[in-house]
N, C-alpha and C positions, 0 to 999 in steps of 0.2 A: 512503424511499430504498431502492431495490432494485438489486442488481447481479447480473449473471449472466455467467459466462465459463468458459473452460477453466483448470484449475489448473496452475500451474508450481511444482513443489516444490523446496525447497532445505533445507539442513541447519541446524545451530545455529551461533551466533556469527558470522553474516554481518555483517561490519563495514562502516562507511560507505566505507572505502577499497576494498572489494570491490564495493560497489554502484556507486560512481563513483570511479575512481582519481584520486588527487591531481593527476596530470599533466594532467587536463582541467579543473581548477578555475579556469582563467584566464577562463572564461566563465560567465555565469549564464543563457545562452540555452537554454531548455528543448529546442528542436529539436536543438541541437548536443550537449547533454548526453545526450539520448536515444540517440544513436548509440553511446555507450560504456557504457550501463547494463549492469552485471553482466558486462562483456566478459572480465574475468580469471577469472571463475567459469564462465561459460557463453557461449562465443563466439557461439552461435546464438540467444541470448535475444531480441535485438532483431528478428531475422528471424522468430522463432516466435511472439512475443506479438502478439495481435490486440486491437483496442479492446474493452475490457470484461473482459479476462481477469483472473484472480485469482492473486496470488502467495501461496504457502503456505510457511511456514518453521517450523523448530523454535524452540528457546529463544534469547533474547537477540538478536533481529533488530535490526540498526541500531546495534550497539555501536560504540565507537570515537569518533572526533571528532564534534563537533557541527556538521556541515555541512548546511545546508538543501538543498544540491545533491542529496543522496541521495534524499529523498522526492520532490523536484522531478523528477528524471530518471525515477523509477519511474512517477509520474503521467503525465508527458509521453509515456512509452512506450505508454500506453494502458491500464495496469493500473487497474482500477476499485476494487480493495480488496486489502488485505494481511491475511491471517489468520496468526497465529503463536501459539506457546505463550506467548511473552513478548517484549516490546520493551524496548530501552534507553529510558529515560525521555526523554532529549533527542530521540531519534528520534521518539518518540510525539508530543511537543509540536510538533516541526517538521512532522510529517505533518499534524496537525490544522491548524496555522497556514497551510499551503499548500493545504488542502482535500483531502488524501488520506485516505480512510477506512481505518482499521486496527482490527482486532478481535483480542482474545486469546481463544482457545478451544482448549486442549490436546487435548480429545477429538476435535474436528474435524480438527486437524492429524494426529493419530495415524491417522485413518481415511481421509482424502482422499489419493488416489493421483495421480501425475503424469497429466495428461490427462483427469481426471474433469471433468465439467461441474458447476459449483458455483453455487448461488444464495444470495445474502445479503440478508436483510431487515434493514437497519440500524435501522429503527424499532422492531422487536421483538427483535432480536438472534438471530433464527433463521437458522441456516446449514443448507442442504440440499445434500447430495451427490446430484444428480439422476441420476448414473450408478448409484449403489447404492441410492438411496432413503433413506439414513441422514439423520437430522435431529439437529442439535446446538443447544444454547442458549448463546449468548454474552451478555454484558451489552450492552444497547442503549446508544446514545449519549444522554447527557443532552440536553435541549432546546437549551441554549446551544451545545454542541459540534456537534450536528446542524445548527443554523443556520449555523455557521461553514463546515461542509463543504458544505452546500447552496448557499452563496453563493460557493463556490470559494476559500475561505480567509479568514483574519482580516483582511487588508488590504481585500479586497472588501467584507466585512461592515461594517467600520468606515467605509469610504467611504459605503456606503449609509445607515448610521445617521446620519452627519454630513451627509447630503444632497449628497455630492460626486460621486455616480455618476449 
């Protein structure tokens, strides 16, 4: 799996209420959630993100409540991958479960700037800042997690395994 897009940078402790404010949790429709993704932090995020772009953040991304809406709206906005120094564990699981690739790589986060073009090889864990040429090594996904992401999430993978798809 490879992803390539423009980097959108954010700070530390971006909680799930900032990713998708609670006032919008009356729906689980990805298209509706996307309209409000990160709006309290960056009112232009939805207008500026393009399919395939990469979100880059400092420590503790996705902290706060355990709402699946947070990774769902990020994925629906077109973000192909999130790179952070660290993730809240529940956000990490929710992201994998809905098929949003996320990688921890503090060195890459320190180096990647807003607007850089970034390529991620999730099979090897190699992150390349194509703007600067810098290369970083994150841990690649284990085969089972890679399969969940490739299938678009845990529900899709389970349906396929059970022959329901």
